[in-house]
C-alpha positions as CSV (number, residue, x, y, z in Angstrom):
1,M,-71.3,-56.9,29.8
2,Q,-71.5,-58.1,33.4
3,T,-69.6,-60.7,35.4
4,S,-71.2,-63.8,36.6
5,E,-71.4,-62.4,40.1
6,S,-73.8,-59.7,38.9
7,Q,-76.1,-62.5,37.6
8,T,-76.7,-63.6,41.2
9,C,-78.4,-60.3,42.1
10,D,-82.1,-59.9,42.5
11,P,-83.8,-60.3,39.1
12,E,-86.2,-57.5,39.8
13,Q,-83.2,-55.2,40.5
14,N,-81.6,-56.3,37.2
15,S,-84.7,-55.7,35.3
16,A,-84.5,-52.0,36.3
17,V,-81.2,-51.5,34.6
18,E,-82.6,-49.8,31.5
19,Q,-85.1,-47.7,33.4
20,S,-84.4,-44.0,33.7
21,V,-83.8,-42.6,37.2
22,A,-85.9,-39.6,38.2
23,K,-83.9,-36.7,39.4
24,T,-85.4,-34.5,42.1
25,W,-82.5,-32.1,42.2
26,A,-79.7,-31.3,39.7
27,M,-76.2,-30.2,40.8
28,P,-75.2,-26.9,39.1
29,D,-72.8,-27.4,36.2
30,T,-69.1,-27.3,37.1
31,Y,-68.7,-24.0,35.2
32,L,-71.5,-22.3,37.2
33,I,-69.9,-23.5,40.5
34,L,-66.5,-22.1,39.4
35,L,-68.1,-18.9,38.3
36,A,-69.7,-18.5,41.7
37,V,-66.3,-19.1,43.4
38,A,-64.7,-16.5,41.1
39,L,-67.3,-14.0,42.2
40,V,-66.5,-14.7,45.9
41,A,-62.7,-14.4,45.2
42,F,-63.4,-11.1,43.4
43,A,-65.4,-9.8,46.4
44,L,-62.6,-10.8,48.9
45,N,-60.4,-8.1,47.2
46,F,-62.7,-5.5,48.8
47,V,-62.6,-7.1,52.2
48,I,-59.1,-8.6,52.8
49,P,-55.9,-6.7,52.2
50,A,-53.2,-8.3,50.1
51,G,-49.8,-9.0,51.5
52,T,-46.3,-10.1,50.6
53,F,-43.6,-12.3,52.0
54,D,-39.9,-12.2,51.2
55,T,-38.3,-15.5,50.0
56,V,-35.0,-17.1,50.7
57,I,-33.1,-19.7,48.8
58,T,-32.4,-22.8,50.8
59,E,-31.2,-26.3,50.1
60,V,-33.9,-28.8,50.5
61,N,-32.8,-32.5,50.1
62,G,-29.8,-31.4,47.9
63,V,-31.9,-29.1,45.7
64,E,-32.0,-25.3,46.0
65,R,-35.6,-24.1,46.5
66,S,-37.2,-20.7,47.1
67,V,-39.2,-20.7,50.4
68,I,-40.9,-17.9,52.3
69,D,-39.4,-16.1,55.3
70,P,-42.3,-16.4,57.8
71,G,-41.3,-13.2,59.6
72,S,-41.2,-11.0,56.5
73,Y,-45.0,-10.6,56.0
74,Q,-46.0,-7.1,55.0
75,P,-49.6,-6.0,54.4
76,A,-50.3,-3.8,51.4
77,E,-50.6,-0.2,52.2
78,G,-54.0,1.4,52.4
79,G,-55.9,-1.8,53.3
80,P,-58.1,-3.7,50.7
81,T,-57.6,-2.3,47.2
82,G,-60.5,-3.9,45.4
83,M,-60.2,-5.1,41.8
84,A,-61.3,-4.0,38.4
85,V,-64.3,-5.7,36.7
86,F,-62.5,-5.5,33.4
87,A,-58.7,-5.0,33.3
88,E,-56.7,-3.7,30.3
89,G,-53.1,-4.3,29.3
90,G,-53.1,-8.0,30.3
91,G,-54.1,-7.3,33.9
92,I,-56.4,-9.4,36.0
93,G,-60.0,-8.4,36.6
94,L,-63.2,-10.3,37.2
95,L,-64.0,-10.7,33.5
96,N,-60.4,-11.5,32.6
97,F,-60.0,-14.5,34.9
98,A,-60.9,-17.2,32.4
99,F,-58.4,-16.1,29.7
100,E,-55.6,-15.2,32.2
101,G,-56.1,-18.5,33.9
102,M,-55.7,-20.3,30.6
103,V,-52.5,-18.7,29.5
104,S,-50.8,-18.5,32.9
105,G,-47.9,-20.7,34.0
106,S,-45.4,-22.5,31.7
107,K,-45.2,-25.8,29.9
108,W,-44.0,-27.4,33.2
109,G,-47.2,-26.8,35.1
110,A,-50.5,-25.1,35.5
111,S,-52.2,-24.0,33.6
112,I,-51.1,-23.7,30.0
113,G,-48.9,-26.8,30.3
114,V,-51.7,-28.8,31.8
115,F,-54.1,-27.5,29.2
116,A,-51.8,-28.6,26.4
117,F,-51.1,-31.9,28.1
118,I,-54.8,-32.8,28.4
119,L,-55.7,-31.9,24.8
120,L,-52.7,-33.6,23.3
121,T,-53.1,-36.8,25.3
122,G,-56.8,-36.9,24.4
123,G,-56.0,-36.6,20.8
124,A,-53.4,-39.3,21.0
125,F,-55.8,-41.7,22.6
126,G,-58.3,-40.9,19.9
127,L,-55.7,-42.3,17.5
128,I,-55.0,-45.3,19.6
129,F,-58.6,-46.3,20.1
130,A,-59.4,-45.7,16.4
131,S,-57.6,-49.0,15.5
132,G,-60.1,-51.0,17.6
133,S,-57.2,-53.2,18.8
134,V,-57.3,-52.0,22.4
135,E,-61.1,-52.7,22.6
136,R,-60.7,-56.2,21.2
137,G,-57.9,-56.9,23.6
138,L,-60.0,-55.7,26.5
139,F,-62.8,-57.9,25.5
140,Q,-60.4,-60.9,25.5
141,V,-59.4,-60.0,29.0
142,I,-63.0,-59.7,30.2
143,A,-64.1,-62.9,28.5
144,R,-61.3,-65.0,30.2
145,N,-61.5,-63.4,33.6
146,R,-65.2,-62.9,34.4
147,Q,-64.8,-64.4,37.9
148,A,-61.9,-62.2,38.9
149,G,-63.3,-58.7,38.4
150,H,-63.2,-57.6,42.1
151,F,-59.7,-59.1,42.5
152,Y,-58.5,-56.8,39.6
153,L,-60.1,-53.8,41.3
154,A,-58.0,-54.4,44.4
155,I,-54.8,-54.9,42.3
156,L,-55.4,-51.7,40.5
157,C,-56.0,-49.8,43.7
158,F,-52.7,-50.9,45.2
159,L,-50.7,-50.3,42.0
160,F,-52.0,-46.7,41.6
161,S,-51.7,-46.0,45.3
162,L,-48.1,-47.2,45.1
163,G,-47.5,-44.8,42.2
164,G,-48.8,-41.9,44.2
165,A,-46.7,-42.9,47.2
166,V,-43.4,-43.6,45.4
167,F,-43.2,-40.9,42.7
168,G,-46.2,-38.6,43.4
169,M,-48.4,-39.7,40.5
170,G,-50.8,-36.9,39.5
171,E,-51.5,-35.7,36.0
172,E,-49.8,-38.8,34.7
173,V,-52.9,-40.9,35.7
174,I,-55.1,-39.2,33.1
175,P,-54.0,-41.4,30.2
176,F,-54.5,-44.5,32.4
177,T,-58.1,-43.3,33.2
178,L,-58.8,-43.2,29.5
179,I,-57.9,-46.9,29.4
180,V,-59.5,-48.2,32.6
181,V,-62.9,-46.4,32.3
182,P,-64.2,-48.3,29.2
183,L,-62.7,-51.6,30.5
184,L,-64.6,-51.4,33.8
185,V,-67.8,-50.2,32.3
186,S,-67.7,-53.2,30.0
187,M,-67.3,-55.4,33.0
188,G,-70.5,-54.1,34.5
189,Y,-69.0,-51.4,36.8
190,D,-69.1,-47.7,36.2
191,S,-66.8,-44.8,35.5
192,I,-66.9,-43.9,39.2
193,T,-65.3,-47.3,40.0
194,A,-62.6,-46.5,37.5
195,L,-61.9,-43.2,39.2
196,L,-61.7,-44.8,42.6
197,V,-59.0,-47.3,41.5
198,T,-57.0,-44.8,39.5
199,Y,-57.1,-41.2,40.6
200,V,-58.4,-41.6,44.1
201,A,-55.9,-44.4,44.7
202,T,-53.0,-42.2,43.6
203,Q,-54.1,-39.4,46.0
204,V,-54.5,-41.8,48.9
205,G,-51.0,-43.0,48.2
206,F,-49.7,-39.4,47.8
207,A,-51.2,-38.4,51.1
208,T,-49.8,-41.3,53.2
209,S,-46.5,-41.6,51.4
210,W,-43.2,-42.1,53.2
211,M,-41.0,-41.0,50.2
212,N,-43.1,-39.0,47.7
213,P,-40.5,-36.5,46.3
214,F,-43.1,-33.8,45.6
215,G,-44.8,-33.8,49.0
216,V,-43.4,-35.3,52.2
217,S,-39.8,-35.2,51.1
218,I,-39.9,-31.4,50.4
219,A,-41.9,-30.8,53.6
220,Q,-39.4,-32.7,55.7
221,G,-36.5,-30.9,54.1
222,I,-38.0,-27.4,54.8
223,A,-39.0,-28.4,58.3
224,G,-35.5,-29.6,59.0
225,V,-36.7,-33.2,59.6
226,P,-34.4,-36.0,58.3
227,L,-35.5,-37.3,55.0
228,M,-37.5,-40.6,55.2
229,S,-37.7,-40.3,59.0
230,G,-41.0,-41.6,60.5
231,S,-41.4,-44.0,57.6
232,G,-42.6,-46.8,59.7
233,L,-45.8,-45.1,60.7
234,R,-46.4,-43.7,57.2
235,M,-46.0,-47.1,55.6
236,G,-48.6,-48.4,58.1
237,L,-50.9,-45.6,57.2
238,W,-50.4,-46.2,53.5
239,L,-51.3,-49.9,53.9
240,L,-54.3,-49.2,56.1
241,A,-55.6,-46.4,53.8
242,T,-55.1,-48.4,50.6
243,C,-56.7,-51.5,52.0
244,G,-59.7,-49.4,53.2
245,L,-60.0,-47.8,49.8
246,A,-59.9,-51.2,48.0
247,A,-62.6,-52.5,50.4
248,Y,-64.8,-49.4,49.9
249,T,-64.4,-49.7,46.1
250,I,-65.3,-53.4,46.0
251,V,-68.4,-52.9,48.1
252,Y,-69.5,-50.0,45.9
253,A,-68.6,-51.9,42.7
254,R,-70.6,-55.0,43.7
255,R,-73.7,-52.8,44.4
256,I,-73.4,-51.1,41.0
257,Q,-73.1,-54.5,39.2
258,C,-76.4,-55.6,40.9
259,Q,-78.2,-52.3,40.3
260,P,-76.5,-50.3,37.5
261,T,-79.1,-47.5,37.7
262,R,-77.9,-46.7,41.3
263,S,-74.8,-45.2,39.8
264,L,-74.7,-41.4,39.6
265,A,-72.7,-41.9,36.4
266,Y,-75.3,-44.1,34.8
267,A,-76.4,-41.5,32.3
268,S,-72.9,-40.2,31.4
269,D,-71.7,-43.8,31.1
270,R,-74.1,-44.5,28.3
271,V,-71.5,-43.6,25.7
272,F,-69.2,-46.4,27.0
273,R,-72.0,-48.9,27.3
274,D,-73.3,-48.2,23.8
275,K,-69.8,-48.6,22.5
276,S,-69.4,-51.9,24.2
277,V,-72.7,-53.1,22.8
278,S,-71.9,-51.9,19.3
279,T,-68.5,-53.6,19.3
280,T,-69.4,-57.0,20.7
281,E,-68.7,-58.5,17.4
282,L,-65.1,-57.4,17.7
283,K,-64.2,-59.9,20.3
284,T,-62.2,-61.9,17.8
285,M,-58.7,-60.5,17.4
286,A,-57.9,-59.2,13.9
287,R,-54.7,-59.5,12.0
288,G,-52.4,-56.7,13.1
289,D,-54.0,-56.3,16.6
290,G,-51.0,-58.1,18.2
291,W,-48.6,-55.4,16.8
292,V,-50.8,-52.6,18.0
293,L,-51.0,-54.1,21.5
294,L,-47.3,-54.7,21.6
295,L,-46.6,-51.1,20.6
296,F,-49.1,-49.9,23.1
297,S,-47.5,-51.9,25.9
298,A,-44.0,-50.8,24.9
299,G,-45.2,-47.1,24.9
300,I,-46.6,-47.5,28.5
301,A,-43.3,-49.1,29.6
302,W,-41.4,-46.2,28.0
303,M,-43.5,-43.7,29.9
304,I,-43.1,-45.4,33.2
305,W,-39.3,-45.7,32.7
306,G,-39.2,-42.0,31.8
307,V,-41.1,-40.9,34.9
308,V,-39.2,-43.1,37.3
309,E,-35.6,-43.0,35.8
310,R,-35.6,-39.6,34.0
311,S,-38.1,-37.6,35.9
312,Y,-40.3,-37.0,32.8
313,F,-43.2,-34.6,33.4
314,L,-45.9,-33.0,31.2
315,P,-43.9,-32.0,28.1
316,E,-42.2,-35.4,27.8
317,I,-45.2,-37.5,28.7
318,A,-47.5,-35.7,26.3
319,T,-44.9,-36.2,23.5
320,Q,-44.6,-39.9,24.3
321,F,-48.3,-40.4,24.0
322,F,-48.5,-38.3,20.8
323,T,-45.7,-40.5,19.3
324,M,-47.4,-43.6,20.4
325,G,-50.7,-42.5,18.8
326,I,-49.0,-41.7,15.5
327,V,-47.1,-45.0,15.3
328,I,-50.1,-47.1,16.3
329,A,-52.3,-45.3,13.8
330,T,-49.8,-45.9,11.0
331,V,-49.7,-49.6,11.8
332,A,-53.5,-49.7,11.9
333,I,-53.7,-48.0,8.5
334,V,-51.2,-50.5,7.0
335,F,-53.3,-53.5,8.3
336,G,-56.6,-51.8,7.5
337,L,-57.8,-52.2,11.1
338,N,-61.4,-50.8,11.6
339,G,-61.1,-49.5,8.0
340,L,-58.8,-46.7,9.3
341,T,-57.5,-44.3,6.7
342,P,-55.3,-41.2,7.1
343,N,-58.3,-38.9,7.0
344,K,-60.2,-41.0,9.6
345,A,-57.1,-41.0,11.8
346,A,-57.0,-37.2,11.7
347,A,-60.7,-37.1,12.6
348,A,-60.1,-39.5,15.5
349,F,-57.3,-37.3,16.8
350,R,-59.6,-34.2,16.6
351,E,-62.5,-36.0,18.3
352,G,-60.2,-37.3,21.1
353,A,-59.0,-33.8,21.9
354,Q,-62.6,-32.5,21.8
355,Q,-63.7,-35.0,24.4
356,L,-61.2,-33.6,26.9
357,L,-61.6,-29.9,26.0
358,P,-64.2,-29.3,28.8
359,A,-61.7,-30.7,31.4
360,A,-59.0,-28.4,30.0
361,M,-61.3,-25.4,30.2
362,V,-62.1,-26.1,33.8
363,V,-58.3,-26.1,34.6
364,A,-58.2,-22.6,33.1
365,F,-61.1,-21.4,35.2
366,A,-59.6,-22.9,38.4
367,K,-56.3,-21.2,37.8
368,G,-58.1,-17.9,37.1
369,I,-59.7,-18.0,40.5
370,V,-56.2,-18.2,42.1
371,L,-55.2,-15.2,40.1
372,L,-58.2,-13.3,41.3
373,L,-56.9,-13.8,44.8
374,G,-53.5,-12.4,43.8
375,G,-51.8,-15.6,42.6
376,D,-49.5,-18.0,44.4
377,D,-46.3,-16.0,44.3
378,P,-45.3,-15.2,47.9
379,E,-43.4,-12.0,46.8
380,G,-46.5,-10.7,44.9
381,A,-49.3,-8.9,46.7
382,S,-51.8,-11.7,47.3
383,I,-54.8,-12.3,49.5
384,L,-53.6,-15.9,49.9
385,N,-50.4,-14.5,51.6
386,T,-52.6,-12.6,54.1
387,I,-54.7,-15.7,54.8
388,L,-51.6,-17.8,55.3
389,H,-50.1,-15.2,57.7
390,A,-53.4,-14.9,59.7
391,A,-53.6,-18.7,60.0
392,G,-50.1,-18.9,61.4
393,S,-50.8,-16.1,63.9
394,G,-54.1,-17.6,65.0
395,L,-52.6,-21.1,65.6
396,A,-49.9,-19.7,67.8
397,D,-52.6,-19.2,70.5
398,V,-53.7,-22.8,70.4
399,S,-51.5,-25.5,72.0
400,G,-51.0,-29.2,71.8
401,A,-52.9,-31.8,69.8
402,V,-55.7,-29.2,69.1
403,S,-53.1,-27.0,67.2
404,A,-52.0,-30.0,65.2
405,W,-55.6,-30.7,64.2
406,F,-56.0,-27.0,63.2
407,M,-52.8,-27.4,61.0
408,L,-54.5,-30.3,59.3
409,A,-57.7,-28.3,58.8
410,F,-55.8,-25.3,57.4
411,Q,-53.8,-27.4,55.0
412,T,-57.1,-29.0,53.9
413,V,-58.7,-25.6,53.1
414,F,-55.5,-24.1,51.6
415,N,-55.2,-27.0,49.2
416,F,-58.3,-25.6,47.3
417,F,-56.1,-22.7,46.1
418,I,-52.6,-24.3,45.9
419,T,-53.0,-28.0,44.8
420,S,-49.3,-28.4,44.0
421,G,-47.7,-30.4,46.8
422,S,-44.3,-28.8,46.4
423,G,-45.8,-25.3,46.0
424,Q,-47.9,-25.7,49.1
425,A,-44.9,-27.1,51.1
426,A,-42.8,-24.1,50.1
427,L,-45.5,-21.7,51.2
428,T,-46.8,-23.3,54.4
429,M,-44.1,-25.4,56.0
430,P,-41.8,-22.4,56.8
431,I,-44.6,-21.1,59.0
432,M,-46.0,-24.4,60.3
433,A,-42.6,-26.0,61.3
434,P,-41.5,-23.3,63.7
435,L,-45.1,-22.9,64.9
436,A,-45.0,-26.5,65.9
437,D,-42.1,-25.7,68.2
438,V,-44.1,-23.0,69.9
439,V,-47.3,-25.0,70.5
440,G,-45.5,-28.1,71.7
441,V,-45.9,-30.6,68.9
442,T,-43.1,-32.1,66.9
443,R,-42.2,-30.9,63.4
444,Q,-42.7,-34.5,62.2
445,T,-46.4,-34.1,63.2
446,A,-46.6,-30.8,61.4
447,V,-45.3,-32.5,58.3
448,L,-47.8,-35.3,58.7
449,A,-50.6,-32.7,59.0
450,F,-49.4,-31.1,55.8
451,Q,-49.3,-34.2,53.7
452,L,-52.6,-35.5,54.8
453,G,-54.3,-32.1,54.4
454,D,-52.6,-31.6,51.0
455,G,-53.2,-35.0,49.5
456,L,-56.6,-36.3,50.6
457,T,-58.6,-33.2,49.5
458,N,-57.2,-33.5,46.0
459,I,-60.0,-36.0,45.3
460,I,-62.6,-33.2,45.6
461,V,-61.2,-29.7,44.8
462,P,-62.1,-28.5,41.3
463,T,-58.8,-26.6,41.2
464,S,-56.9,-29.9,40.8
465,A,-55.8,-30.2,37.2
466,A,-55.3,-34.0,37.6
467,L,-58.8,-34.5,39.0
468,M,-60.5,-32.4,36.3
469,G,-58.5,-34.2,33.6
470,C,-59.6,-37.6,35.0
471,L,-63.2,-36.5,35.2
472,G,-62.9,-35.4,31.6
473,A,-61.6,-38.8,30.6
474,A,-64.5,-40.4,32.4
475,R,-67.0,-37.8,30.9
476,L,-68.2,-37.1,34.4
477,D,-69.3,-33.7,35.6
478,W,-67.6,-32.4,38.7
479,G,-71.0,-31.8,40.4
480,V,-72.0,-35.4,39.9
481,W,-68.6,-36.5,41.3
482,L,-69.0,-34.2,44.3
483,R,-72.3,-35.9,45.2
484,F,-70.6,-39.3,45.2
485,V,-67.3,-38.5,46.8
486,L,-68.4,-36.2,49.7
487,P,-69.1,-39.2,52.1
488,L,-65.7,-40.7,51.2
489,Q,-64.0,-37.4,51.7
490,G,-65.6,-37.2,55.2
491,I,-64.3,-40.7,56.0
492,L,-60.8,-39.7,54.9
493,F,-60.8,-36.5,56.8
494,L,-61.9,-38.4,60.0
495,F,-59.1,-40.8,59.3
496,A,-56.6,-38.0,58.9
497,S,-57.9,-36.2,62.0
498,L,-57.5,-39.3,64.2
499,T,-54.0,-39.9,62.8
500,V,-52.8,-36.4,63.5
501,L,-54.3,-36.3,67.0
502,V,-52.7,-39.6,67.9
503,A,-49.4,-38.5,66.4
504,A,-49.5,-35.3,68.4
505,A,-50.4,-37.0,71.7
506,S,-47.7,-39.6,71.3
507,G,-44.9,-37.2,70.4
508,Y,-44.4,-38.7,66.9
């Protein structure tokens, strides 16, 4: 289904919608790319020595946190130690990285917690969508609001960006992506549009936030900068970046409505388009749909309340969606919606989890790469610790605004390995904050370089569990996403660079 705006496009362009697009070059599969990165990480063990830092317990914004002592770096004795190809006894070797990446961490984070969260949430949405009520409700929205499609895109952009800015929305956006993708595809857009207004918007908000508790707040606390200081500039950056993203999204979405085959996601979106076509007869609401939609809305409100008021994270949110799925499936069975039976509901749960299994596996691969580099524990022998120490030492020889830009560049690259905002702050800010004093820029500018480098590259790094989960929900391969998002990433990096240079020059 397309909005009336799309009907004003060139008829010859619209006639090409169903034609296949010839591909002259295919991006390697995500797993092949991650395997290549794993080989590079393995090779680095024979070139770069591991190193360790001591940590100290300090109070950051009223909470005790473990942060590194920047002057405590010690290289491993004997230089580079190499790594086994196959490790025994639960050790890490090249061939062990996938399994070790899958089972590492805890239920509170990467990667086993994220792995479970993605699968359980996928299964829950399989139950929710099995009733057909959400689809029928979405068709009602589309039918009544064909003229307002682009307005909705802007609203979604601002809402999700605000979520990233206020409470650091990350993995929590995955379930919303499951909802928004089929809706926007049905309106004549594509899954890339859905990712722009959901996941990308949260990361733009995260990067330009004035109060995000997992990023800027922790960084300011570690740097000894007053909490919420410098909010005026950051609020302006948030508004400017969010407006820019909304405009970029609308321009892109209009082009895709006119020429659907220009979308890099055209082939992978077929499953959503076919489903829309096959369910057009379901536009009329069925008896019981109202109860399902009411329960669904109440469940979303319960989740938002839990995140904002009770600091719910992966274990609680996954359980909330699982509960929502069971309750909605029970109501659907009672009302006979879509001919749902207990056995069909169980199959829907299984199929929903299967759809997101590839994304969950990528999370495991990405974590395994970090383990090949020694892991992210500053007290454990790690190549990442050596890289961090070398970067701090190298930046000490550069002064002024140039040093601030190099801080941004370093945080951008380092985010590939440590995508957690709080984790990256605990590792890098104890070095970058005093370094700022040495090179003549303010600690506030160092914090700004951290948050922009940490947040904006989350839209591209395959080690981000939230990104891979959202791509799984959209059924979009990371390689395809990379081809689309690289120009946008370049624009955002230029925006961040100009911001940091101006901040450094003005003494922000």
